[in-house]
C-alpha positions as CSV (number, residue, x, y, z in Angstrom):
1,X,5.9,55.9,31.8
2,X,8.0,56.3,28.7
3,X,10.9,54.6,30.5
4,X,8.7,51.7,31.5
5,X,7.0,51.1,28.2
6,X,10.0,49.7,26.4
7,X,10.5,47.2,29.3
8,X,6.9,46.2,29.1
9,X,7.1,45.8,25.3
10,X,10.3,43.7,25.7
11,X,8.5,41.6,28.4
12,X,5.5,41.0,26.1
13,X,7.8,40.1,23.2
14,X,9.7,37.6,25.3
15,X,6.4,36.2,26.6
16,X,4.9,35.8,23.1
17,X,8.1,34.4,21.8
18,X,8.1,31.8,24.6
19,X,4.5,30.9,23.9
20,X,5.3,30.6,20.2
21,X,8.3,28.4,20.9
22,X,6.3,26.1,23.2
23,X,3.5,25.9,20.6
24,X,6.0,24.9,17.9
25,X,7.5,22.3,20.1
26,X,4.1,20.8,21.0
27,X,3.1,20.9,17.3
28,X,6.3,19.2,16.3
29,X,6.0,16.6,19.0
30,X,2.4,16.0,18.1
31,X,3.3,15.7,14.4
32,X,5.9,13.1,15.2
33,X,3.5,11.2,17.5
34,X,0.8,11.2,14.8
35,X,3.2,9.9,12.1
36,X,4.6,7.3,14.5
37,X,1.2,6.0,15.4
38,X,0.8,2.3,14.7
39,X,-2.7,1.1,13.7
40,X,-3.9,-1.8,15.9
41,X,-4.6,-3.8,12.7
42,X,-1.0,-3.7,11.6
43,X,0.4,-7.0,12.8
44,X,3.0,-8.5,10.4
45,X,2.7,-12.3,10.9
46,X,5.7,-14.3,12.0
47,X,6.9,-16.7,9.4
48,X,8.3,-20.1,10.1
49,X,11.1,-21.3,7.8
50,X,11.1,-18.0,5.8
51,X,13.7,-19.6,3.4
52,X,11.0,-21.9,2.0
53,X,8.3,-21.0,-0.5
54,X,4.9,-20.6,1.1
55,X,2.9,-23.9,1.3
56,X,-0.2,-21.9,0.6
57,X,1.2,-20.9,-2.7
58,X,2.7,-24.3,-3.7
59,X,-0.1,-26.6,-2.3
60,X,-3.2,-24.5,-2.5
61,X,-3.4,-21.2,-4.4
62,X,-1.0,-22.0,-7.2
63,X,-2.4,-25.4,-8.1
64,X,-6.0,-24.2,-7.9
65,X,-5.3,-21.4,-10.3
66,X,-3.2,-23.3,-12.8
67,X,-5.5,-26.3,-12.9
68,X,-8.6,-24.1,-13.4
69,X,-6.9,-22.1,-16.2
70,X,-6.1,-25.4,-18.1
71,X,-9.8,-26.3,-18.2
72,X,-10.4,-23.2,-20.4
73,X,-13.7,-22.2,-18.8
74,X,-14.9,-19.7,-16.2
75,X,-13.8,-20.4,-12.7
76,X,-13.7,-18.8,-9.2
77,X,-10.6,-18.4,-7.1
78,X,-10.6,-17.8,-3.3
79,X,-7.6,-15.9,-1.9
80,X,-7.4,-16.1,1.9
81,X,-5.9,-13.1,3.7
82,X,-3.7,-15.3,6.0
83,X,-2.4,-17.3,3.1
84,X,-1.6,-14.3,1.0
85,X,0.3,-12.6,3.8
86,X,2.3,-15.8,4.3
87,X,3.3,-15.6,0.6
88,X,4.2,-11.9,0.8
89,X,6.2,-12.1,4.0
90,X,8.5,-14.9,2.6
91,X,9.8,-12.5,0.0
92,X,12.8,-10.3,0.6
93,X,10.9,-7.1,1.4
94,X,13.3,-4.3,1.8
95,X,12.4,-1.9,-1.0
96,X,14.7,1.1,-1.1
97,X,13.9,4.4,-2.7
98,X,16.3,7.2,-2.1
99,X,16.4,7.6,1.7
100,X,13.2,5.6,2.2
101,X,12.9,1.8,2.9
102,X,9.6,-0.1,2.8
103,X,9.4,-3.4,4.8
104,X,7.0,-5.8,6.4
105,X,3.9,-5.4,4.1
106,X,0.6,-6.7,5.2
107,X,-2.6,-7.0,3.1
108,X,-6.0,-6.8,4.9
109,X,-9.4,-7.6,3.3
110,X,-12.6,-6.0,4.6
111,X,-16.0,-5.5,3.0
112,X,-15.3,-3.9,-0.4
113,X,-12.0,-2.6,0.9
114,X,-8.3,-3.6,0.7
115,X,-5.7,-2.2,3.1
116,X,-2.0,-2.4,2.3
117,X,0.1,-1.6,5.3
118,X,3.9,-1.6,5.8
119,X,6.7,0.0,7.7
120,X,8.3,3.1,6.0
121,X,11.7,3.9,7.4
122,X,13.4,7.3,6.7
123,X,16.9,7.7,8.1
124,X,16.1,5.5,11.1
125,X,12.7,6.9,11.8
126,X,9.9,4.3,11.2
127,X,6.2,4.9,10.6
128,X,3.4,2.7,9.4
129,X,2.2,3.5,5.9
130,X,-1.5,2.6,5.1
131,X,-3.0,2.5,1.7
132,X,-6.8,2.2,1.5
133,X,-8.4,1.1,-1.7
134,X,-12.0,0.4,-2.9
135,X,-11.4,-1.7,-6.0
136,X,-14.1,-1.3,-8.7
137,X,-15.0,-2.8,-12.0
138,X,-16.8,-0.7,-14.6
139,X,-19.3,-1.7,-17.2
140,X,-16.5,-2.1,-19.8
141,X,-14.7,-4.6,-17.6
142,X,-11.8,-2.5,-16.6
143,X,-10.6,-2.5,-13.0
144,X,-9.5,0.5,-10.9
145,X,-7.9,0.0,-7.5
146,X,-9.7,3.3,-6.6
147,X,-7.1,4.4,-3.9
148,X,-8.9,6.6,-1.5
149,X,-6.2,7.6,0.9
150,X,-2.7,7.0,2.0
151,X,-1.6,7.7,5.6
152,X,1.6,7.8,7.5
153,X,0.5,7.0,11.0
154,X,-2.7,9.0,11.0
155,X,-1.4,11.8,8.8
156,X,-2.7,12.0,5.2
157,X,0.1,11.8,2.7
158,X,-1.8,10.8,-0.4
159,X,-0.4,13.4,-2.8
160,X,3.2,12.9,-1.6
161,X,3.2,9.1,-1.8
162,X,1.4,9.2,-5.2
163,X,4.1,11.5,-6.5
164,X,6.9,9.3,-5.2
165,X,5.2,6.2,-6.7
166,X,4.9,7.8,-10.1
167,X,8.5,9.0,-9.9
168,X,9.7,5.5,-8.8
169,X,7.9,3.9,-11.7
170,X,9.3,6.2,-14.3
171,X,12.8,5.6,-12.9
172,X,12.4,1.8,-13.1
173,X,10.7,1.4,-16.5
174,X,13.5,-0.7,-17.8
175,X,12.4,-3.4,-15.3
176,X,9.3,-3.9,-17.4
177,X,10.8,-3.9,-20.9
178,X,10.1,-7.7,-21.3
179,X,6.5,-7.4,-20.1
180,X,4.7,-4.3,-21.5
181,X,1.3,-5.6,-20.3
182,X,2.6,-5.7,-16.7
183,X,4.1,-2.2,-17.2
184,X,0.8,-0.9,-18.3
185,X,-1.0,-2.3,-15.2
186,X,1.7,-0.9,-12.8
187,X,1.5,2.5,-14.6
188,X,-2.3,2.5,-14.2
189,X,-2.0,1.5,-10.5
190,X,0.4,4.3,-9.6
191,X,-1.7,6.8,-11.5
192,X,-4.9,5.4,-9.9
193,X,-6.4,4.7,-13.3
194,X,-8.4,1.8,-14.7
195,X,-6.7,-1.1,-16.5
196,X,-7.6,-4.2,-18.5
197,X,-7.5,-7.1,-16.0
198,X,-6.1,-9.6,-18.5
199,X,-3.3,-12.0,-17.7
200,X,-1.3,-14.5,-19.7
201,X,-0.8,-17.9,-17.9
202,X,1.4,-20.2,-19.9
203,X,-0.2,-20.2,-23.3
204,X,-3.6,-19.0,-22.2
205,X,-5.2,-15.6,-21.5
206,X,-7.6,-15.1,-18.7
207,X,-9.6,-12.0,-17.6
208,X,-10.9,-11.1,-14.2
209,X,-14.7,-10.9,-14.6
210,X,-15.7,-10.1,-11.1
211,X,-14.2,-9.0,-7.8
212,X,-15.7,-9.7,-4.4
213,X,-14.0,-8.4,-1.2
214,X,-15.1,-9.8,2.1
215,X,-13.6,-9.8,5.6
216,X,-10.3,-11.8,5.4
217,X,-10.9,-13.1,1.9
218,X,-10.9,-12.1,-1.8
219,X,-13.0,-13.9,-4.4
220,X,-12.0,-13.5,-8.0
221,X,-14.0,-14.8,-10.9
222,X,-12.0,-15.5,-14.1
223,X,-13.0,-16.3,-17.7
224,X,-11.0,-17.3,-20.7
225,X,-10.0,-14.3,-22.9
């Protein structure tokens, strides 16, 4: 019996080692699969004539906004999801941060919810990053994006991405030296804190007075500041 027991012990160790190894492989494969998962809603739109500025910006959204601001009275601006994504996807979207690259962003509007999605590439491995926000305005008139979660595929990475965003902002502060107001808004966004939604357009100041988010559209109400 004593001669056999070591063999049994060795056999059991090998067996459990094999089970452990298989489990780790499965977990690793599952983790990669979950991170590589692409949400059905993520469909970056094709852009015709990408070298041209978006007609939605030059012929619709831009003129509507500027003309209303010049009237110096409250107004409402409708932002269509399709048009906004046409504007976004005509930009050169390859944002590099260390070994990470962010490309092909898409914005989706749903009831009281905004989704920002894009492809995050790390050393040739691509995953879809999804940021889910429930923008809110408090009684003082400040706005918070109220980011609820950040996912890579279906894996929650809120703390990691929040840390990288804060670090990236601190490293690029010099980019905002000429616009301290924008710097404050960006700082508030990356820290998920409220900010004053006041913007300077030419020689006028306007404030966002109300935000309404509906499926495929965003309605912003402005008033002179």
